[in-house]
C-alpha beads as a LAMMPS data file, in Angstrom:
LAMMPS data file: protein, C-alpha beads

170 atoms
169 bonds

1 atom types
1 bond types

-500.0 500.0 xlo xhi
-500.0 500.0 ylo yhi
-500.0 500.0 zlo zhi

Masses

1 110.0

Atoms # bond

1 1 1 69.207 -486.893 37.817
2 1 1 71.351 -489.226 35.750
3 1 1 71.773 -488.870 32.013
4 1 1 69.962 -492.111 31.117
5 1 1 66.964 -491.125 33.280
6 1 1 66.835 -487.751 31.535
7 1 1 66.948 -489.467 28.140
8 1 1 63.999 -491.678 29.135
9 1 1 61.997 -488.619 30.217
10 1 1 62.844 -486.790 26.983
11 1 1 61.881 -489.818 24.912
12 1 1 58.591 -490.175 26.838
13 1 1 57.772 -486.497 26.264
14 1 1 58.570 -486.842 22.561
15 1 1 56.155 -489.771 22.338
16 1 1 53.465 -487.727 24.100
17 1 1 53.967 -484.800 21.726
18 1 1 53.828 -487.176 18.734
19 1 1 50.658 -488.967 19.900
20 1 1 48.754 -485.915 21.048
21 1 1 47.640 -483.289 18.570
22 1 1 46.881 -480.932 21.467
23 1 1 49.117 -479.790 24.299
24 1 1 48.265 -477.031 26.773
25 1 1 51.036 -475.544 28.914
26 1 1 49.895 -474.678 32.426
27 1 1 51.396 -472.834 35.369
28 1 1 50.598 -474.958 38.421
29 1 1 52.336 -472.841 41.080
30 1 1 49.557 -472.949 43.708
31 1 1 48.368 -476.496 42.973
32 1 1 48.323 -478.742 46.048
33 1 1 49.044 -482.461 45.884
34 1 1 45.379 -483.322 46.462
35 1 1 44.315 -480.968 43.661
36 1 1 46.971 -482.418 41.342
37 1 1 45.699 -485.938 42.013
38 1 1 42.100 -484.814 41.397
39 1 1 43.082 -483.100 38.145
40 1 1 45.004 -486.143 36.929
41 1 1 42.036 -488.413 37.733
42 1 1 39.656 -486.076 35.908
43 1 1 41.863 -485.939 32.827
44 1 1 42.595 -489.677 32.838
45 1 1 38.851 -490.416 33.103
46 1 1 38.343 -488.366 29.920
47 1 1 41.290 -489.966 28.017
48 1 1 43.728 -487.081 28.539
49 1 1 46.971 -486.872 30.474
50 1 1 48.895 -484.358 32.557
51 1 1 52.678 -484.286 32.915
52 1 1 54.676 -482.035 35.214
53 1 1 57.925 -481.388 33.385
54 1 1 61.274 -479.746 33.801
55 1 1 61.448 -476.934 31.284
56 1 1 64.898 -477.845 29.943
57 1 1 63.887 -481.444 29.321
58 1 1 60.633 -480.382 27.675
59 1 1 62.521 -478.013 25.366
60 1 1 64.812 -480.868 24.350
61 1 1 61.763 -483.033 23.617
62 1 1 60.243 -480.437 21.269
63 1 1 61.054 -481.111 17.646
64 1 1 61.927 -478.645 14.935
65 1 1 58.440 -478.774 13.408
66 1 1 56.897 -477.176 16.514
67 1 1 56.518 -473.385 16.463
68 1 1 59.578 -471.569 17.767
69 1 1 57.377 -469.188 19.787
70 1 1 56.304 -472.127 21.976
71 1 1 59.776 -472.259 23.513
72 1 1 59.176 -468.930 25.284
73 1 1 56.302 -470.379 27.326
74 1 1 58.555 -472.870 29.120
75 1 1 59.343 -470.638 32.094
76 1 1 58.385 -471.068 35.743
77 1 1 56.745 -474.359 36.848
78 1 1 55.150 -476.034 33.852
79 1 1 52.656 -478.842 33.474
80 1 1 51.516 -480.098 30.074
81 1 1 48.016 -481.432 29.440
82 1 1 48.032 -483.753 26.421
83 1 1 45.016 -484.703 24.334
84 1 1 44.751 -486.808 21.193
85 1 1 41.137 -485.880 20.428
86 1 1 38.686 -483.059 21.116
87 1 1 40.938 -480.127 22.046
88 1 1 37.908 -478.001 22.979
89 1 1 36.746 -480.517 25.569
90 1 1 40.208 -480.644 27.152
91 1 1 40.326 -476.836 27.271
92 1 1 36.909 -476.732 28.943
93 1 1 37.945 -479.320 31.542
94 1 1 41.081 -477.341 32.392
95 1 1 39.215 -474.037 32.543
96 1 1 36.462 -475.477 34.747
97 1 1 39.017 -477.018 37.114
98 1 1 40.939 -473.753 37.219
99 1 1 37.818 -471.689 37.943
100 1 1 36.665 -474.121 40.610
101 1 1 40.029 -474.324 42.415
102 1 1 41.666 -471.033 41.342
103 1 1 45.056 -472.652 40.853
104 1 1 45.938 -473.120 37.176
105 1 1 47.057 -470.466 34.728
106 1 1 47.182 -471.117 31.005
107 1 1 50.576 -470.247 29.507
108 1 1 50.297 -471.336 25.870
109 1 1 49.971 -474.469 23.818
110 1 1 49.470 -476.323 20.582
111 1 1 46.265 -477.280 18.837
112 1 1 46.843 -479.607 15.900
113 1 1 50.368 -478.257 15.490
114 1 1 49.383 -474.595 15.645
115 1 1 50.480 -472.211 18.374
116 1 1 47.846 -471.114 20.868
117 1 1 48.569 -467.938 22.806
118 1 1 47.199 -467.358 26.333
119 1 1 44.695 -464.728 25.177
120 1 1 43.106 -467.167 22.684
121 1 1 42.516 -469.910 25.270
122 1 1 39.094 -468.553 26.318
123 1 1 38.045 -468.424 22.649
124 1 1 38.854 -472.117 22.305
125 1 1 36.793 -472.888 25.418
126 1 1 33.779 -471.134 23.888
127 1 1 33.860 -473.136 20.641
128 1 1 31.303 -475.868 20.004
129 1 1 32.473 -479.446 20.339
130 1 1 33.082 -481.636 17.319
131 1 1 29.886 -483.646 17.928
132 1 1 27.763 -480.493 18.199
133 1 1 29.171 -479.167 14.923
134 1 1 28.541 -482.495 13.166
135 1 1 24.957 -482.453 14.468
136 1 1 24.429 -478.943 13.114
137 1 1 25.846 -479.935 9.708
138 1 1 23.561 -482.985 9.590
139 1 1 20.545 -480.839 10.465
140 1 1 21.428 -478.270 7.816
141 1 1 21.861 -481.001 5.194
142 1 1 18.529 -482.655 6.036
143 1 1 16.507 -479.431 6.294
144 1 1 16.075 -478.788 2.525
145 1 1 14.970 -482.390 1.947
146 1 1 12.424 -482.127 4.760
147 1 1 11.029 -478.912 3.326
148 1 1 10.864 -480.454 -0.161
149 1 1 8.912 -483.437 1.191
150 1 1 6.453 -481.154 2.969
151 1 1 5.982 -479.146 -0.216
152 1 1 5.210 -482.283 -2.213
153 1 1 2.832 -483.622 0.420
154 1 1 0.828 -480.409 0.772
155 1 1 -1.126 -480.634 -2.545
156 1 1 -1.870 -484.333 -2.014
157 1 1 -3.207 -483.745 1.510
158 1 1 -5.257 -480.754 0.324
159 1 1 -6.747 -482.893 -2.456
160 1 1 -7.651 -485.561 0.108
161 1 1 -9.381 -482.995 2.334
162 1 1 -11.277 -481.573 -0.644
163 1 1 -12.483 -485.034 -1.675
164 1 1 -13.597 -485.867 1.880
165 1 1 -15.557 -482.578 2.077
166 1 1 -17.240 -483.330 -1.287
167 1 1 -18.159 -486.803 -0.037
168 1 1 -19.725 -485.346 3.138
169 1 1 -21.836 -482.884 1.074
170 1 1 -23.335 -485.620 -1.099

Bonds

1 1 1 2
2 1 2 3
3 1 3 4
4 1 4 5
5 1 5 6
6 1 6 7
7 1 7 8
8 1 8 9
9 1 9 10
10 1 10 11
11 1 11 12
12 1 12 13
13 1 13 14
14 1 14 15
15 1 15 16
16 1 16 17
17 1 17 18
18 1 18 19
19 1 19 20
20 1 20 21
21 1 21 22
22 1 22 23
23 1 23 24
24 1 24 25
25 1 25 26
26 1 26 27
27 1 27 28
28 1 28 29
29 1 29 30
30 1 30 31
31 1 31 32
32 1 32 33
33 1 33 34
34 1 34 35
35 1 35 36
36 1 36 37
37 1 37 38
38 1 38 39
39 1 39 40
40 1 40 41
41 1 41 42
42 1 42 43
43 1 43 44
44 1 44 45
45 1 45 46
46 1 46 47
47 1 47 48
48 1 48 49
49 1 49 50
50 1 50 51
51 1 51 52
52 1 52 53
53 1 53 54
54 1 54 55
55 1 55 56
56 1 56 57
57 1 57 58
58 1 58 59
59 1 59 60
60 1 60 61
61 1 61 62
62 1 62 63
63 1 63 64
64 1 64 65
65 1 65 66
66 1 66 67
67 1 67 68
68 1 68 69
69 1 69 70
70 1 70 71
71 1 71 72
72 1 72 73
73 1 73 74
74 1 74 75
75 1 75 76
76 1 76 77
77 1 77 78
78 1 78 79
79 1 79 80
80 1 80 81
81 1 81 82
82 1 82 83
83 1 83 84
84 1 84 85
85 1 85 86
86 1 86 87
87 1 87 88
88 1 88 89
89 1 89 90
90 1 90 91
91 1 91 92
92 1 92 93
93 1 93 94
94 1 94 95
95 1 95 96
96 1 96 97
97 1 97 98
98 1 98 99
99 1 99 100
100 1 100 101
101 1 101 102
102 1 102 103
103 1 103 104
104 1 104 105
105 1 105 106
106 1 106 107
107 1 107 108
108 1 108 109
109 1 109 110
110 1 110 111
111 1 111 112
112 1 112 113
113 1 113 114
114 1 114 115
115 1 115 116
116 1 116 117
117 1 117 118
118 1 118 119
119 1 119 120
120 1 120 121
121 1 121 122
122 1 122 123
123 1 123 124
124 1 124 125
125 1 125 126
126 1 126 127
127 1 127 128
128 1 128 129
129 1 129 130
130 1 130 131
131 1 131 132
132 1 132 133
133 1 133 134
134 1 134 135
135 1 135 136
136 1 136 137
137 1 137 138
138 1 138 139
139 1 139 140
140 1 140 141
141 1 141 142
142 1 142 143
143 1 143 144
144 1 144 145
145 1 145 146
146 1 146 147
147 1 147 148
148 1 148 149
149 1 149 150
150 1 150 151
151 1 151 152
152 1 152 153
153 1 153 154
154 1 154 155
155 1 155 156
156 1 156 157
157 1 157 158
158 1 158 159
159 1 159 160
160 1 160 161
161 1 161 162
162 1 162 163
163 1 163 164
164 1 164 165
165 1 165 166
166 1 166 167
167 1 167 168
168 1 168 169
169 1 169 170
C-alpha cells in the first residue's frame, strides 16, 4: 500500500473518530463475506458504520486525547463499529448479531470518550435507551401533578355526589 493511500485511510479514520462519540472494537475472525455484508447493511440502516482496519493505521489515527489503554486492544483482526448517537442501541445490535451468528467478539471501545473494557460491554447492552429514560423522567415529573389534581378533585366530586343524594331524598 502506497504512502498517500495510507494517509487517506488514516485521515478517514480520524474523521470517523471525531464524528462518532462511540466506537466498539470487534474481533471478526470467523466472519464470512456474506455475514460482513449483512452486518454492514444492518448498521447502515440504523445510521451506524463498520470499518475493517489495519491495526497500525488505526493506532496512527487515534489522537492523544483518547485513552492510552485503548491502544492495547488493537491486536488480531479488528473491525470498528462507529456510532454518533445512541451507544446502547449500537451495542445491542452488535450483541444480537453476534449471538445470532456466533462470529463477533467484543475487544474494547469508547463511549463518549471513555474507555469501555470487554467485561463491561454486556452491562452497556442491558442499559435502557435514551428515549426510554426520557419517558421515565417525564412520567416521574408528571406524577406529582396528577396526584395533586386528583386530590383537589376528590372533595368537589364528593360534594356533587352528596348534593345529588340529597336531591333524590327530597
